[in-house]
N, C-alpha and C positions, 0 to 999 in steps of 0.2 A: 556832067550835070553839076551846077553850083550847089555848094552846101547851104543848108538852111541857116538863117541867123541864129547865133548862139551855139551852133554845133561845132565841136572842136575840129580843127583842120587836121587831116591825116598827114603824117610825115611824108614828104615827097620821096619817091623811090630813089635810092642812092644817097639819101641824106645820111651823113655819118652819125653814129650813135654819140650821144653827148651826156654821159653820166655826170652828175653833179652832187653837191651837198656834203662833201667830206673834207676833213681838215688834216693837214700834214705838217710835219716839221722836217726841214732838211738841214742837217748839220753839215757845215762846210769847213774844210781845212785846206792847207796850202797845196799839197800834192806830193807825188812820189813817182819815181820810175817804176815800170812794171816788173823789173828784175834787176839784180845787182850786176849788170853786164854793161859793157861799154856802149853797145848799140841802143839799149833801152835808156840809158842815162843820157845819151846824145839827143834822143828824141825829146826827153823830158826837159833838158836844159835848153834845147832849141825853142820850145814853147815858152818856158819860163822867162828866159832872158830876151825874148822878142817882145815881151809885154812892155808897152810904153809907160805903164805905171811903175814898173820895176826898174827899168833903165831909161832915164829921161835924157838920153842923148839922141839927136836927130838920126833916124834910121840910115840916111845916106852916109853918115859917119860910122855908126855903130855896127850895122849889119856886115860890112866887110871884115871888121875885127872879129865879130861873133862867128861868122861862117868860115873865115879864112884862118883864124888862129884858135880861138877858145874852144870851138866844137871839135877841133882836131887834136887838142892837147888835154883838155880838162876831163872828158868823159872817162878815160881809163883810170885816172887818179881817183875820181869820184866813185867809180864803180868799186874800186878796192875799199874805199871808206864804207860804202853801203854794205859790202860783203861782211864787214866786221860787226855790223849791228843787225843784219837780216835774220829773221827768225823762221821757225817752221811754218808760221802762218803768214809769212811774207814781210813786207815793209812794216816796221814798227808803227809809223804814223797811220797807215791805213788800217792795220789790225786794231790799234787802240781806238781809233775813231769808230770803227765798226762795233767794238765792244761798248763804247759810250752810247751809240744809237740803240743797241740792243737793251742795255740797262735802262735807258730813258723810256723805251717802249714799255717795259714792264711797269715802270713807275706811273706812266700816263694812262695806261690801259688801252682797251680796244677802241675807244672813241677817237683816237688820234693815231695816224700813221707816222712813224719815225723812220727816216732814211738818212743816208749820208752821201756826200760827194766830195770831189777834190777840184780845186781851181785849175790845177795843171795835172795832166795825166788822167788816170781812170780810178773810179767811175766819174765821168764828167758831169758838170752842172747841167749842161744841155740835155744829156741823156736822162738824168734823174728828174728834172723838172718836167720834161715832156712826158715821161712815163707816168708821173703823178697826175698831171692834168688829164691825160688820156684815161686814167683809171677813175676819174671823177673827183679828184682832190682839187676843188676850185678855191680853196683858201689854204695858202701855204705860208708858214713862218720860215723865212730864209735866215739861217743862223750861222754867220761866219764866227768861228770860235777864236776870235782875236780880242783879248781883253782891252788892249790899247789900240785906238784907231790909227790907221795909216793909209795913205793913198795906195801904197804898194801891197796892202793886205786886204783890209775890209773893202776899200773902194773898187779894187779890181775884181773882187768876187761879185760885187753888185753889178759891175760892168758886164760880166759874163752872164749874169741873170738877165740883164736888160737886152742882151743880144738874143737870148732865147725868146723872150717875150715879144720882141720886134717881129719875129717870124710867125707869131700866133694870131689868128683871126679872133679867137675867143680866149682872152687871157684870164688866168686865175687871179683872185685878189691876193696881194702880197703884203706881208709885213716883214721887216728886217730887224734882227736882234741888234740893238745899239751897243756901242762899246761899254764895258762894265769894269773899267779899271779901278773905280773907286766904290763899287757896289759893296755894301756891308757883307753880303753873302760870299762874295769873292774874297775879300780880305779875311773873313773868318775861316773860309776853307783853306786858304794858304797858311794861315797861322796854325790851324789844327794839324795840317799835314806836315808842315815843316817841324813842328814840335814833336810829332810822332816819330819822325825820322831822326831827329837830333837827340832825343832823350836817351836812346840806348848807347850813344857814343860817350866815351869817357877819356879825357875830359871834354867839356863843351868846347867847340872850335874857338880859336882866338878871333877869327874873322868869318863872317858869312857874306859872301858876294851875292848880290842879286843881279844876275846877268840877263839882260834883255837883248833881243836881236838888234843889231846895229842898222842904221840908216845913214845915207850920205848927209853931211851936215847941212847942205843946201835945202833939204826938205824942211828943216826947222825955220830957216829964214824965209822960205816960200809960204809958210803958214800952216804946215802940217802939224797937228796937235800931238803927234806921237811922243816926242821927247817929253812934253809936259805930262802926258798921261803916264809914262813910265816913271817919272820922278814922283808923281803923286802916289802911284801904287807903292813905290819903294818907301816913301815917307810913312804912309798909313800902315804898311806891314811892319816896318821897324818899330813904330809905336806900339803895335799889337804884340810884338815879340819881347819887348823890353822887360815885361813882368816875369816871364819865364827865364830869360837869359840876360840878366842885367849887366853882365861883364863881357858880353859878346859884341864886338863891333860889327855894324852892318853897313856895307858900302854898295854902291850902284855902279855897274859897268855895262858895256855894250860889246857884243860879240859878232863874229862872222863877217869881218870886213872883207871887201872884194874890190879889186881894182885900185887905181891910184888916187882917186878922189879923197878928200878929207871926210872922215866919218865922225859920227857922234863919239864923244869921249867921256870918260876914260875907256880904253880898250880892255876887254876882259883878259886876253892872252898876255898883254904887257903888264897888266896889274897882277896877275897870278905870279909872273916871274919876279916882279919888283917886290911883292910881299915876301916871297920866299927868300930873296936876297937880303932883305932888310931885317930878317930875323923872325918873321911869322912862322911858327912851327906847325900850326894846325889850321886847316881851312875847310869850309864847306861852301859849295856853290849851289844856289837854287836858281831856277829859270822861270820866274812867275809869268812871263809873257807867252810861254808855250802852253797850250792846253793839253798837249800830248807829247810824249817823248818821240824824238825823231833823230835824224842824222846829226843835227846841230847840237843836240843835248847828249846823245849817247856816244858819239865819236869825238866831236870837237871838244866838249867840256869834260865828259867822263874819262875819256882815254887820253887825248892830247893834253888836256889841262892837268891831269894827274902826273903825266910824265914831266911836264914843265915844272910843276911845283916841286916834285921830288928831286929832279936833276939840279935844282937851284938852291937846295938846302932845306926845303920843307920836309916834315916828317909824317904828317897825317893829313890826308886829303880825301874828301868824299863829295861826289856829285849827287845831289838829291834828285829823286825822280819827280816828274811833273804830276799834276793832279790826276791826269789820266782818268780811269774809271774807278778810282778809290771812292769810298763812301763820302768823304768831304767834297770831292770833286763832283760827284753825282748829286749830292744834296744841293750844291750850288747851282748846277746846271738845271735841275728840276725847278728850283726857285725862279731862276731867270726865265725859263721857258714858260712856266705857268703864268708869270706876270704878263708876258707878251701875248699869250693866248687869251687873255681876258676878254670876255664877250664872244669868243668863238667856241669855247667849251664851258 
């Protein structure tokens, strides 16, 4: 029998439940293997280095190199590096990102759900976005935690989000956190946190290196704004620090080179060595492009960097921690997220 005009239509049998009306924030970072073991690292590197945003070499050329050489040699070495920084709560990057999400949840309250995901490895963007949508979160702020925009970081995270949405008949509304390389809250957080970490040291370091993750130089010529974003962050931060540390030189470098291509310069490792050899006796290194400590900050800079500096004549070396879930870091993150949630909460 037909329903009468104006009578609500019953949901057809078998129609899936469709809860709606809730707001979520999904913090996203790069990724990590599931364990500091060669097999887990191989799976992680296979996913990471197969991303066309990360390695812009035609697959027909790159995949034989990746599968035939790199994934048969690099995982064991990388697993050893991961084992040096792995904690009781697992990967530092995953553990810190989880703490950031938990702290942000407390700050935002029950009106917003805060969760986290990784671009590569677990928990995946696909799994977390799907779970949020199924639970009724039809407005999601997707927040890649990269202050400086790059195709190999922010863009590929959004690519992964797009793949999830492409499989959905009913998509949630999406906002994405823009790069915040020059946001006053970001610069203020860096200034406060670096000042806190440097103040107890005596004397103040001769040099503070601001080390950003490197990118192939061709990304600059192809129009990626990453290099410009890093340089602007460095300039603004140096200006903010000069009042507290007028005699400390601040320089900008780029770390984590990989392969034979020409990368952005100057290189962090070569600069650390050159500074020590030229007579610099005390150095601190901050990594403002990283929102959370990870293998590249804890092993490459804190451990390898220290060895390089001391072995070449340096006397005092300190690698500063990232903003992580410190109060300055969380104050900044809350400011950014609340701005982007405007009108939703």
